[in-house]
C-alpha positions in Angstrom: -7.0 -2.1 -17.2 -9.9 -0.1 -15.9 -9.1 -0.2 -12.2 -6.3 -1.1 -9.8 -7.6 -1.7 -6.3 -6.0 -5.0 -5.3 -4.0 -7.9 -6.6 -7.3 -9.3 -7.9 -7.1 -6.8 -10.8 -3.8 -8.4 -12.0 -3.8 -11.7 -13.9 0.0 -12.2 -13.7 1.9 -10.5 -10.9 5.3 -11.6 -12.2 4.6 -10.1 -15.6 3.6 -6.7 -14.1 6.8 -6.7 -11.9 8.9 -7.4 -15.0 7.1 -4.5 -16.9 8.0 -2.2 -14.0 11.6 -3.3 -14.0 11.8 -2.6 -17.8 10.3 0.9 -17.1 12.8 1.5 -14.4 15.6 0.8 -16.8 14.2 3.3 -19.3 11.6 5.5 -17.5 10.9 7.9 -20.4 10.3 5.3 -23.1 6.6 5.9 -23.1 6.6 9.7 -22.5 4.1 10.3 -25.3 1.6 7.7 -24.2 -0.2 10.1 -21.8 0.0 13.2 -24.0 -3.2 15.3 -23.6 -4.3 13.0 -20.8 -5.0 14.1 -17.2 -4.5 12.2 -13.9 -6.6 13.5 -11.0 -5.3 12.6 -7.5 -7.5 13.1 -4.5 -5.9 12.8 -1.0 -8.1 12.5 1.9 -5.2 11.8 4.2 -1.5 12.8 4.4 1.0 11.4 1.9 4.6 11.8 0.9 5.8 8.8 -1.2 2.4 8.0 -2.7 1.8 11.6 -3.7 5.2 12.3 -5.2 5.8 8.9 -6.8 2.5 8.9 -8.6 2.9 12.4 -9.9 6.4 11.6 -11.2 5.1 8.4 -12.8 2.4 10.3 -14.6 4.8 13.0 -15.8 7.1 10.3 -17.1 4.3 9.2 -19.3 3.5 12.7 -20.5 0.4 13.2 -18.4 -0.9 16.3 -16.7 -1.6 15.9 -13.0 -4.2 17.6 -10.9 -3.9 17.2 -7.1 -6.7 17.8 -4.6 -6.3 17.7 -0.9 -9.8 17.0 0.3 -11.1 19.2 3.1 -8.2 21.6 2.5 -8.2 22.5 -1.2 -11.9 21.6 -1.7 -15.2 21.3 0.1 -15.7 18.7 2.8 -17.4 15.7 1.2 -20.4 13.7 2.3 -20.5 10.0 1.4 -23.8 8.8 2.9 -26.8 8.3 0.7 -29.8 10.3 1.8 -27.8 12.4 4.2 -29.4 15.6 5.5 -26.4 17.9 4.9 -26.9 20.4 7.8 -23.5 19.7 9.4 -19.9 20.1 8.4 -20.0 18.5 5.0 -20.6 20.8 2.0 -20.6 18.7 -1.1 -21.9 15.2 -1.8 -19.8 12.7 -3.6 -22.6 12.3 -6.1 -22.0 15.9 -7.1 -18.2 16.1 -6.8 -17.1 12.8 -8.3 -18.8 13.4 -11.8 -17.0 16.7 -12.0 -13.7 15.0 -11.3 -14.6 12.5 -13.9 -15.3 15.2 -16.5 -12.0 16.9 -15.9 -9.7 13.8 -15.7 -9.0 10.6 -17.7 -7.8 8.6 -14.7 -8.7 9.1 -11.0 -6.6 8.1 -8.0 -7.8 8.4 -4.4 -6.2 7.9 -1.0 -8.6 7.3 1.9 -7.9 5.7 5.3 -10.2 3.7 7.5 -11.9 5.3 10.5 -11.0 2.3 12.7 -14.4 2.7 14.5 -16.5 0.2 12.5 -14.9 -2.8 10.9 -18.0 -3.4 8.7 -18.0 0.2 7.5 -14.3 0.2 6.8 -14.1 -3.2 5.1 -17.1 -2.3 2.8 -14.7 0.2 1.1 -17.7 2.6 0.8 -15.6 5.7 0.0 -13.6 4.0 -2.7 -16.6 2.4 -4.2 -18.4 5.8 -4.3 -15.5 7.4 -6.2 -15.4 4.5 -8.7 -19.2 4.6 -9.2 -19.6 8.3 -9.7 -16.5 9.4 -11.5 -17.0 6.8 -14.2 -13.3 6.8 -15.0 -10.4 4.3 -14.6 -9.5 4.2 -10.9 -6.2 3.7 -9.1 -6.2 3.1 -5.4 -3.5 5.2 -3.7 -4.5 3.3 -0.5 -7.9 2.4 0.7 -9.5 1.3 4.0 -8.2 -2.2 3.6 -5.5 -2.3 0.9 -2.4 -0.5 -0.5 -1.7 -2.2 -3.8 0.8 0.4 -5.2 2.9 -0.1 -2.1 2.7 -3.9 -2.5 3.7 -3.8 -6.2 6.7 -1.7 -5.2 7.5 -4.3 -2.6 7.3 -7.1 -5.1 9.7 -5.1 -7.4 12.2 -4.7 -4.6 12.1 -8.4 -3.7 12.6 -9.4 -7.3 15.6 -7.1 -7.5 17.3 -8.7 -4.5 16.0 -12.3 -4.3 18.8 -14.1 -6.0 18.4 -17.5 -7.7 16.6 -19.5 -4.9 13.0 -19.2 -3.8 13.1 -16.7 -0.9 11.5 -16.9 2.5 9.5 -13.7 3.2 8.3 -12.9 6.7 5.8 -10.2 7.6 6.6 -9.2 11.2 4.3 -7.2 13.4 6.0 -4.3 15.3 4.8 -2.0 18.1 3.5 1.6 17.5 2.4 4.4 19.7 -1.2 4.5 18.4 -3.7 2.2 16.5 -2.6 1.7 12.9 -5.0 0.2 10.3 -4.3 -3.0 8.4 -4.1 -2.0 4.6 -0.4 -2.4 4.1 -0.3 -5.8 5.9 -3.4 -7.0 4.2 -2.1 -6.0 0.8 1.4 -7.3 1.3 0.0 -10.6 2.3 -2.3 -11.1 -0.7 0.5 -10.1 -3.1 3.0 -12.5 -1.5 0.4 -15.3 -1.9 0.5 -14.6 -5.6 4.3 -14.6 -5.8 6.9 -17.3 -5.9 8.0 -17.1 -2.2 7.6 -19.0 1.0 5.5 -16.7 3.1 5.2 -16.5 6.9 3.4 -14.0 9.1 4.4 -13.5 12.7 2.6 -11.4 15.4 1.4 -11.6 19.0 -1.8 -13.5 19.5 -4.9 -11.4 18.8 -3.4 -9.6 15.8 -4.6 -12.1 13.2 -5.5 -10.3 9.9 -8.6 -10.9 7.9 -8.3 -14.5 6.6 -9.5 -13.3 3.2 -6.1 -11.7 2.8 -3.9 -14.2 4.6 -5.2 -17.3 2.9 -2.9 -20.3 3.4 0.0 -18.2 4.7 1.9 -19.8 7.7 1.0 -17.9 10.9 3.7 -18.2 13.6 3.4 -16.6 17.0 7.0 -17.4 17.9 8.9 -14.6 16.1 12.3 -16.2 16.5 11.1 -19.4 14.9 9.4 -17.4 12.1 12.6 -15.4 11.4 14.9 -18.5 11.0 16.5 -18.5 7.6 14.5 -15.5 6.4 15.6 -13.7 3.2 13.3 -10.7 3.6 11.6 -9.4 6.7 8.8 -6.9 6.2 8.2 -4.9 9.4 4.8 -3.3 10.0 2.5 -2.4 12.8 -1.3 -3.0 12.6 -4.1 -2.8 15.1 -6.3 -5.8 15.9 -8.8 -7.0 13.2 -10.7 -9.2 15.6 -11.0 -6.5 18.4 -11.2 -3.9 15.7 -8.8 -1.0 15.9 -7.6 -1.9 19.4 -4.0 -2.1 20.6 -3.5 -5.4 22.4 0.2 -5.6 22.8 2.7 -3.0 23.9 5.7 -5.3 24.3 8.7 -3.2 23.1 10.6 -6.5 22.5 8.6 -6.8 19.2 10.7 -3.9 17.8 13.1 -5.6 15.4 16.8 -5.4 16.2 20.0 -7.0 14.9 19.8 -9.4 17.9 16.5 -10.8 16.6 18.0 -11.5 13.2 20.8 -13.8 14.6 19.2 -16.8 12.9 18.7 -14.9 9.6 22.2 -13.6 8.8 21.3 -12.7 5.2 17.9 -11.2 5.8 17.1 -7.9 4.2 14.6 -5.7 6.1 11.7 -3.8 4.5 9.2 -1.2 5.7 6.7 1.0 3.7 7.6 4.2 5.6 6.9 6.4 7.4 8.0 4.7 10.6 8.7 5.5 14.2 12.5 4.9 14.6 13.4 2.9 17.7 9.8 1.9 18.2 9.1 -0.2 15.1 12.6 -0.7 13.9 16.0 0.1 15.4 18.4 2.6 14.0 21.1 -0.1 13.6 18.9 -1.9 11.0 17.5 1.2 9.3 21.0 2.7 8.8 22.7 -0.6 8.2 23.3 -2.8 5.1 20.2 -4.9 5.7 17.8 -2.0 5.0 15.8 -1.8 1.8 13.4 0.9 2.8 14.9 3.5 0.4 14.9 1.1 -2.5 11.2 0.4 -1.8 10.4 4.1 -1.8 12.2 4.6 -5.1 10.4 1.7 -6.7 7.0 3.4 -5.9 7.6 5.5 -9.0 7.9 2.5 -11.3 5.0 0.6 -9.7 2.7 3.5 -10.4 4.1 4.0 -13.9 3.6 0.4 -14.8 -0.1 0.6 -13.7 -0.7 3.9 -15.4 0.9 2.6 -18.6 -1.5 -0.3 -18.7 -4.5 2.0 -18.1 -3.4 4.3 -20.9 -2.8 1.4 -23.2 
């Protein structure tokens, strides 16, 4: 595997999930695989779970890890071709990325969208520049449109708790205090469409995601109808794709509570974290037996380790 940027880089999702579960059972089995190899991680945005889980995954494989917090530990980078660099940026990606590539065997980058221009964000310009100029295997730690390591961890979590029957999985929009980008929702959708589940997306009108990622998923604007008989409910906010980056709904009733799950008595609830308690999800769910959020966070290690193992192999 030379890059991991979306589910399109995986031929068999179920096989990768199974590999991750085997690694989870014995996480140090391949601790010599990454000996004398270096993973470089570049964070252009804040991170807790992605940062720590990827570092632990690499260390479990025997790798060394270098972490750079862009604009804090290093020079501010310029990504536009032909830029006249007489402003705040100091180093062009064409100069910085080859250096990273010479120091590291695998590169991982986390970069968020600006939410100003849909065309600019969905072109994945920053990610593509890193891939092009480092010349090394690339792991997306989240990009402008997708968060594949999170989605792989979500698939692992669902597999662990799904039982024998084909589960119904619902991606449910929730409110937030500010505009939030679409990567987690986009990514979860495309991974569910490659999994053995019945998949439904529910949100207020105007929050339709890019059809490229939602495919033939069922879209249901009536949340109570969508939640009926759900086995897993993935709660996440995102801003509008059509009216790009805009907040169109502030209805607090879209926060998921126990009352909303009355027709889904066995549903387990998921969220990628971090989240705004009692804005997106109620305390009663997060602190109750339905919640899988901590299991998802723990599985981030084994998602990253499965991907890195394939790259090293």
